[in-house]
C-alpha positions in Angstrom: -140.0 235.7 77.9 -141.1 238.9 79.5 -139.9 242.5 79.3 -139.3 242.4 83.1 -137.2 239.5 82.9 -134.8 240.9 80.3 -134.7 243.8 81.9 -133.6 242.4 85.4 -131.0 240.1 83.4 -129.3 243.3 81.5 -129.4 245.4 84.7 -128.5 243.0 87.6 -127.3 239.5 86.1 -125.3 240.4 82.9 -122.7 242.9 85.0 -122.2 240.2 87.6 -121.6 237.4 85.1 -119.3 239.5 82.7 -117.0 240.6 85.8 -117.4 236.5 87.0 -116.7 235.3 83.7 -113.4 237.9 83.1 -112.1 236.7 86.7 -112.8 233.0 85.4 -110.7 233.3 82.2 -108.1 235.4 84.2 -107.2 233.1 86.9 -107.9 229.8 85.0 -108.5 227.5 88.0 -108.8 223.8 87.6 -112.0 223.6 89.3 -113.8 226.6 88.8 -116.9 226.1 90.5 -115.4 226.9 94.3 -113.5 229.9 92.3 -116.8 231.0 91.3 -118.4 230.2 94.5 -115.9 232.6 96.3 -115.8 235.2 93.8 -119.4 235.4 94.3 -119.1 235.6 97.6 -116.9 238.2 97.8 -118.9 240.8 96.2 -121.7 240.4 99.0 -120.8 241.2 102.4 -124.0 238.6 103.4 -122.8 236.1 101.1 -119.2 236.2 102.8 -121.0 235.6 106.3 -123.4 233.1 104.8 -120.4 231.2 102.8 -117.6 231.4 105.8 -120.2 229.7 108.3 -120.8 227.1 105.7 -117.3 226.3 105.1 -117.4 226.8 101.2 -113.9 227.0 99.8 -112.0 225.9 103.0 -110.2 222.8 101.1 -108.7 225.4 99.1 -107.5 227.3 101.8 -106.1 224.4 103.5 -103.9 223.6 100.3 -102.5 226.6 100.0 -101.5 226.9 103.8 -100.1 223.3 103.4 -98.0 224.5 100.3 -97.0 227.6 102.4 -95.8 225.3 105.3 -94.2 223.1 103.0 -91.8 225.8 101.7 -91.4 227.0 105.4 -89.7 223.6 106.2 -87.9 223.3 103.1 -86.5 226.5 104.1 -85.8 225.6 107.7 -83.9 222.0 106.3 -81.8 224.0 104.3 -80.7 226.5 107.3 -80.7 223.0 109.4 -78.3 221.5 106.9 -76.1 224.4 106.8 -75.6 224.3 110.8 -75.0 220.4 110.2 -72.1 220.8 107.9 -70.4 223.6 110.1 -70.6 221.4 112.9 -69.1 218.4 111.1 -66.5 220.7 109.8 -66.0 221.7 113.4 -65.8 218.0 114.9 -63.3 217.0 112.0 -61.1 219.6 112.9 -61.5 218.8 116.3 -60.5 215.3 115.4 -57.5 216.2 113.2 -56.3 218.1 116.6 -56.8 215.2 118.9 -55.1 212.7 116.2 -52.0 215.0 116.1 -51.4 215.2 119.5 -51.9 211.4 119.8 -49.3 211.1 117.0 -47.2 213.4 118.8 -47.4 211.3 122.1 -47.0 207.9 120.4 -43.4 209.6 118.7 -42.5 210.8 121.8 -43.0 207.2 123.3 -41.2 205.5 120.7 -38.2 208.0 121.1 -38.1 206.9 124.8 -37.9 203.7 123.8 -35.5 203.9 121.2 -33.3 205.6 123.9 -34.2 202.9 126.3 -32.4 200.3 123.8 -29.9 202.0 123.0 -28.9 202.5 126.4 -29.2 198.6 126.8 -27.0 198.4 123.9 -24.3 200.3 125.2 -24.6 198.6 128.6 -24.4 195.0 127.0 -21.3 196.5 124.8 -19.7 197.8 128.0 -19.8 194.1 129.5 -18.9 192.5 126.3 -15.8 194.1 126.4 -15.2 193.7 130.3 -15.6 189.9 129.4 -13.1 190.2 126.3 -10.5 191.7 128.6 -11.0 188.9 131.1 -10.1 186.8 128.6 -7.4 188.2 127.2 -5.9 188.3 130.4 -6.3 184.3 130.7 -5.5 183.8 127.1 -1.7 183.4 127.6 -2.5 180.2 129.7 -4.8 179.1 127.3 -2.8 179.2 124.3 0.4 177.7 125.9 -2.2 174.7 126.8 -3.2 174.7 123.4 0.3 174.6 121.8 1.4 171.8 124.2 -1.5 169.6 123.2 -0.5 170.5 119.4 3.3 169.2 120.1 1.8 166.2 122.0 -0.6 165.6 118.9 2.4 165.4 116.6 4.6 163.1 118.5 1.7 160.8 118.5 1.4 160.7 115.0 5.1 160.4 114.1 5.4 157.3 116.5 2.2 155.8 115.1 3.8 156.7 111.3 7.1 154.7 112.6 5.2 151.8 114.0 3.3 151.2 110.6 6.5 151.5 108.5 8.2 149.0 110.6 5.0 146.4 110.6 4.8 147.1 106.7 8.5 146.3 106.4 8.1 143.2 108.4 5.1 141.8 106.1 6.6 142.3 103.0 9.0 139.5 103.1 6.3 137.2 104.4 3.8 138.1 101.7 6.5 137.6 98.8 7.3 134.1 100.2 3.6 133.3 100.0 2.9 134.6 96.5 5.7 132.6 94.9 4.3 129.5 93.1 6.3 126.3 93.7 8.4 126.6 90.6 9.6 129.9 92.1 7.7 132.4 89.9 5.4 134.7 91.3 1.8 134.6 90.2 -1.0 137.0 91.0 -3.5 135.7 93.9 -7.0 135.5 92.5 -9.9 133.8 94.5 -12.9 132.4 92.6 -16.4 131.6 93.5 -18.4 128.6 92.4 -21.2 129.6 89.6 -24.5 127.8 89.2 -22.9 125.0 87.3 -20.3 124.3 89.4 -23.2 123.8 92.3 -24.4 120.8 90.5 -21.1 118.5 91.8 -23.4 117.0 94.6 -22.3 118.8 96.9 -25.1 120.9 98.9 -25.4 124.8 98.7 -26.6 125.0 102.0 -24.4 126.4 104.9 -24.4 125.3 108.5 -26.2 129.1 109.4 -29.7 129.9 108.1 -29.4 132.6 105.5 -32.3 135.3 105.3 -34.7 134.1 102.8 -36.2 137.7 102.0 -32.7 139.2 100.9 -31.7 140.1 97.4 -28.3 137.8 96.5 -26.0 139.1 93.8 -26.6 138.0 90.0 -24.7 134.9 88.6 -22.3 137.5 86.7 -21.5 139.1 90.1 -20.8 135.7 91.7 -18.8 134.1 88.8 -16.5 137.4 88.2 -13.7 135.6 89.8 -13.0 138.8 92.3 -13.2 138.5 96.1 -15.2 141.9 96.7 -14.2 141.7 100.5 -10.0 140.9 100.8 -7.8 143.3 101.1 -4.7 141.9 101.9 -4.0 140.5 98.5 -1.3 141.9 96.4 -0.4 142.1 92.6 2.7 140.9 92.0 2.7 140.9 87.8 4.5 143.7 87.6 7.1 142.9 89.8 6.0 145.4 92.4 4.2 144.6 95.5 0.8 147.0 95.7 -2.1 146.2 98.0 -4.9 145.7 96.1 -8.3 147.8 96.2 -11.1 147.1 98.3 -14.0 146.3 96.1 -17.4 146.6 96.9 -21.0 144.9 95.4 -23.7 147.0 94.1 -26.8 147.2 95.8 -30.1 147.8 93.8 -33.2 149.3 95.7 -36.7 149.4 94.6 -38.8 152.6 95.7 -42.6 152.4 95.3 -44.4 155.9 95.7 -47.9 155.6 96.2 -50.1 158.8 96.9 -53.4 157.0 97.2 -54.6 156.0 100.0 -56.7 153.3 98.5 -53.8 152.0 96.4 -51.5 152.0 99.3 -53.9 149.6 101.4 -54.1 147.4 98.4 -50.6 147.4 98.3 -50.1 146.4 101.7 -52.7 143.6 101.5 -51.2 141.9 98.5 -47.4 142.0 100.4 -49.3 140.5 103.4 -50.7 138.0 101.0 -47.5 137.4 99.6 -45.6 136.8 103.0 -48.3 134.6 104.0 -47.6 132.2 101.0 -43.9 132.3 101.5 -44.2 131.2 105.2 -46.7 128.7 104.5 -44.8 127.2 101.7 -41.6 127.5 104.0 -43.5 125.9 107.0 -44.4 122.6 104.6 -40.9 122.0 103.4 -39.9 122.0 107.0 -42.5 119.7 108.1 -41.7 117.2 105.1 -37.7 117.4 105.4 -37.1 119.2 108.8 -34.0 121.6 109.5 -32.1 120.7 106.4 -35.7 121.5 104.3 -35.4 125.1 105.8 -31.8 125.3 104.6 -32.5 124.2 101.5 -35.9 126.4 100.7 -33.6 129.8 101.6 -30.8 128.1 99.4 -33.5 127.5 96.6 -34.8 131.2 96.9 -31.4 132.6 96.7 -31.2 130.4 93.4 -34.3 131.6 91.8 -33.3 135.6 92.4 -29.6 134.6 90.7 -31.3 133.0 87.9 -33.7 136.0 87.6 -30.5 138.3 87.8 -28.9 136.3 84.7 -31.7 137.2 82.3 -31.3 140.5 80.3 -33.4 143.5 80.8 -36.6 142.8 82.6 -37.5 139.8 81.5 -37.9 138.0 84.6 -37.4 139.9 88.3 -36.7 138.4 91.3 -39.9 138.8 92.8 -41.7 136.9 89.9 -39.3 134.3 89.7 -39.9 133.7 93.7 -43.5 133.7 93.2 -43.0 131.0 90.4 -40.7 129.0 92.2 -43.1 129.0 95.4 -45.9 127.7 93.0 -43.8 124.8 91.8 -43.4 123.7 95.4 -47.0 124.2 96.0 -48.0 121.8 93.1 -45.1 119.5 94.1 -43.5 120.1 90.6 -39.8 118.6 91.7 -38.1 115.2 92.0 -35.9 114.2 94.5 -32.3 112.8 93.2 -29.7 111.5 95.0 -26.7 113.0 93.3 -28.6 116.5 93.8 -29.1 118.4 97.3 -32.3 119.3 98.0 -32.1 122.4 97.2 -30.8 121.9 93.5 -33.5 119.1 93.3 -36.1 122.3 93.7 -34.4 124.3 91.4 -34.3 121.8 88.8 -38.1 121.6 89.0 -38.4 125.0 88.6 -36.3 125.2 85.4 -38.2 122.3 83.7 -41.5 124.2 84.8 -40.3 127.0 83.1 -38.9 125.4 80.3 -42.6 123.7 79.0 -45.3 126.1 80.9 -43.6 128.8 79.1 -42.4 127.4 76.0 -43.7 126.8 72.5 -42.5 123.8 71.8 -45.2 120.9 71.5 -45.1 118.6 74.6 -47.0 116.4 76.4 -47.7 118.8 79.7 -51.2 120.0 79.2 -50.7 123.6 80.9 -49.4 126.6 79.0 -49.1 130.2 79.6 -51.4 130.5 76.8 -54.5 128.8 78.3 -54.1 129.0 82.4 -53.1 131.9 84.6 -51.4 131.2 88.2 -52.6 131.5 91.3 -50.9 131.6 94.3 -53.7 131.8 96.6 -55.5 128.4 98.1 -52.1 126.5 98.1 -51.5 127.2 94.5 -54.2 126.4 91.6 -54.4 126.8 88.1 -57.1 129.7 87.0 -58.7 130.5 83.7 -57.0 133.2 81.6 -58.5 137.0 83.0 -56.7 139.2 80.7 -55.6 138.4 76.9 -53.9 141.7 77.0 -51.0 140.1 79.0 -48.5 137.8 77.7 -48.8 135.5 80.8 -50.5 136.1 84.5 -49.9 135.4 87.7 -52.2 136.6 90.9 -52.8 136.4 94.3 -56.6 136.2 93.6 -58.0 135.4 97.0 -56.4 139.1 98.1 -57.8 140.2 94.8 -61.3 139.4 95.5 -61.3 140.0 99.4 -60.7 143.6 98.4 -63.3 143.3 95.6 -61.0 144.9 93.3 -62.6 145.4 89.5 -60.7 142.8 87.1 -59.1 146.0 85.4 -57.3 147.0 88.5 -56.1 143.6 89.6 -52.4 143.0 90.0 -51.0 141.0 87.5 -47.4 140.1 89.0 -46.2 138.4 85.4 -46.9 141.7 83.8 -43.5 142.2 82.6 -42.5 138.4 82.1 -41.0 137.3 78.8 -42.2 134.0 78.3 -39.9 132.9 75.3 -36.8 134.3 76.8 -37.3 132.9 80.0 -38.0 129.6 78.5 -35.0 129.5 76.7 -32.5 130.6 79.3 -33.9 127.8 81.7 -33.6 125.1 78.8 -29.8 126.6 78.2 -28.7 126.5 81.9 -30.8 123.4 82.9 -28.7 121.6 80.0 -25.1 122.9 81.1 -25.9 122.4 84.8 -28.7 119.4 85.0 -28.2 115.9 83.5 -31.3 115.6 81.0 -31.7 111.7 81.3 -34.4 111.9 83.9 -38.2 111.8 83.0 -39.5 115.1 82.8 -42.8 114.8 84.7 -43.7 112.2 87.4 -46.6 111.8 89.6 -46.6 112.8 93.2 -43.3 114.6 94.5 -41.9 114.0 90.9 -44.2 117.0 89.4 -47.8 117.3 89.8 -49.8 119.2 87.4 -51.6 121.3 90.3 -55.2 122.0 91.0 -57.1 123.6 88.4 -60.0 126.0 89.3 -63.5 126.8 87.6 -63.2 129.7 85.2 -63.0 132.9 87.1 -60.7 131.5 89.5 -63.7 130.4 92.3 -63.2 127.7 94.7 
C-alpha cells in the first residue's frame, strides 16, 4: 500500500470508523447496517439531504412511531376504562334507586289491598251477625217444632214396641205346639239337605227352573252340614227356653287375578273366550240330543263337578279344572245312560270313571293315561301328546294358544296344579259309595268313547 493511502486512512477514515464502532457498541442495534448508515449520514449535512431523499432508515422511524402510537392508545384505553367504570357505577346506583322506588310502590299497593280485604271481611262479619240475629229471632218457632217432632217419634216408637211384644206373645204358644214331638217331648228343629250320595236314589237333581251354569256352588261339606243357612224362624228348645236361632250365611270365595302386561291380558281374554265357546258348544250339543231336559241336566252336572272339586283337600282339583275335565268327558261321549239314574247323574258317573282310570296308576285295559296323553278341549275335544314332562298332567285350549302363537313355555296348562293320584282315589271312593259297580266300565258310543287322538304336537 502506498504512503498516500496510509495517510488517507489514518487522517480521514480511521477517526470516522473509530467513532462509528464506539456508537455501534454503545447502541447495540439488532440490525447494525441501517444504524451505521444513519450515523454516517448524521456526520455530513450533504449526506443527510441525500439519504432523506433516498428513504434510507424510514422503516425504523415507522417502527418507532408505531410504538409511540401503541403506547398512546393504551393510555387512552385506560382512561376510557376508568370513565366506563364510573358510568357503570352511576348507572347501578340509578337502578338501585329505581328498584327502591318500585319496591315502595309495590309495598304501598299491597297495604292498600290488605286494607281492602280487611274491610271486606269486616263487612262479611257484619252480614253474618245480621243473619245470626235474624235466625235467633226465628229460632223459638223452630225449636218448638223440633221438640214436637221428637215427641211424635217417641210416641210412634212406643206403639211399635208394644205391637211387637203383643205379636211375640201370640206366636210363642203356636211355636211351642209345633216344636213338640208326637210323644209330648220337645225336640230341636233341624233341616237336612241331601248329599251327593243321597242323590243317587233315582230322583233327578234338576229343578223346574234353569240354574246358572257359570256360578260357583257350595262344597259337599256345606251341603251336608244339616243346617239351614237361610231360616230364621226356628227355635232352640233343648234348654227349655225358646230363643230365636241366629241367621247363618254361607261363605263365598272370590278369585282375583291381577295382570299388569297388556300382552298377557290379551291372552287371558282369548283363553277365557275359548273356554266360553267350548262351554256353550257342549251345552248346545247336549240340548240338541236331549232337548230342554238336557239343558237342565247339564247345569246340574256342572254344579256336581264343582261340589266334587270343593270336597277335595287343598288344591288337588279346582272347580275350573273339574269343569274343563267334565266338558271333555261329554265331548268324547264318556258316559252311559242308565234307567235308574237321572241324566245329570249319568254324566257325573262317566266323569268319575274317567278320573279313576285316566288319572289312576292301577293296571287296566284302557289305553289312555295322563302319563302319555294331554287333553285338548279344542276342535271338539281330542288327545294330544304330552307337551312338557315337567307337569304331572296337562290340559290345554290348544287352538287358542296356537292362534296367539304363544311359545311352548308360555302356554297355559289348566291342569298345572292337579294331583292325579288324589283325584283318582277320591273319584273311586265317591263312585263306590254312591253308584253301583256292576255296570261295564267302558262301552262304545254313548257309553264311553275314547276320544279322537291327534298327531304329535297337537296339530290337526
